[in-house]
N, C-alpha and C positions, 0 to 999 in steps of 0.2 A: 704601781704600788697602793699606801691603803688612804684613806684619809684618816687625821688628826676632826674626833668627835668632840671638841669644846667644852660640848654642850654637857656633858658625862663628867663631866668636872666639876669643883666650886669655882663661886667668881672671883674665889684666893688664890686660886690654887693656877688659874689660866693668868690672872695678873701677873702673880709672883713669878709664870711663862715666860711673860711678858717682855717680865725683872729683864731678868734671867737670859731671855735672849741679845739684849736691850747691850747688854755689858759684855757680850758672846761674842769681842771681834774686836784680837789687839786696838784699831782703829780706834774705837769707840771709849778703852779703855785707853788713851794718851790724851785722847781732845777731854775724858774728866777729870783723870792729870794732870792736863794743863789749867782747865778752868778751876781745878783747886791751887794749882798754882798763881796762876794770876786774879784768882777773884771774881772776875768777869771781863769778858772782853771779847771782839769786833768776828767777826766769820775770818776776817783779813788777813788777824792775826793767826788764829788757827792752822789756817792756815798754811805759816812758812813756820810752825812749826813742825810740817807733816809733811813725809814724805810724799803726798796725796795731790795732787790736778784738786781747783779748786769747786767743778761736783760732788765730786768722790763726794769729796770732805761735807758739803752740804746735805747728802746722800742721808748719810751717817749723824751728821746734826740732828736730820728730821729724825730719824727713827729715835735719834735718845730722846728730841723731846715729846710720841707721836708716843710714851711709853713713859710723860713722864717725872723722868729722866736730868732733865735742860727746862731753861724756862728762857723766853728771848722775846727784848723788848727792843724795838722801833729806833733805831737813834741817827734822825737823816735820813740819807740810805744808807744805814749798815743796820744790823739788828746786833745785838748785846747781847752775848746768851748770862748764863751764868745757872751753879748745881740750882735742882727745889727739889729743896730741901722732907717733902710729904716723899715723894717715892724714896729719896732713897732710907726714912726712918722705916719703908714697909720694906725691906732687902734687912735691913738692921736686927726688926725685932723678926723675920724668920731663921738670918742666924742665929743670933739669940734665945731661939727655940732651941735650936740643936747643940749648942755650947751647952746652953741646962738639961740635957738629954745626957750627951753624951759626958759630961761632970756628973750626970746621976744613974749610969752607967757604970763609971769606974772600970772603964774596958772585962764585965760582962758579956761578953758574947765567947756568941761556937766559937 
């Protein structure tokens, strides 16, 4: 099996790949949708919304946090999570760049 050589790609390419990987699982999409719906919540609330065990939800939260898509703050014994605007702005910028290209191209592909 081959090894990905991330040092052959730009920092931006590696960062976008990390962000894409973080949202590349339906459980993580569900977590993001839940955070949008409630604006913020504690881990226990998320566990109640998903058909997954608490340790599995925690792993997904960790991946989203490591990618910079969510933030978490301790409130007593729980962690309150919310979306990290900076991470989503990077994704938004990437897709805006693609959208601009497609609008200018006007389906003039081979």
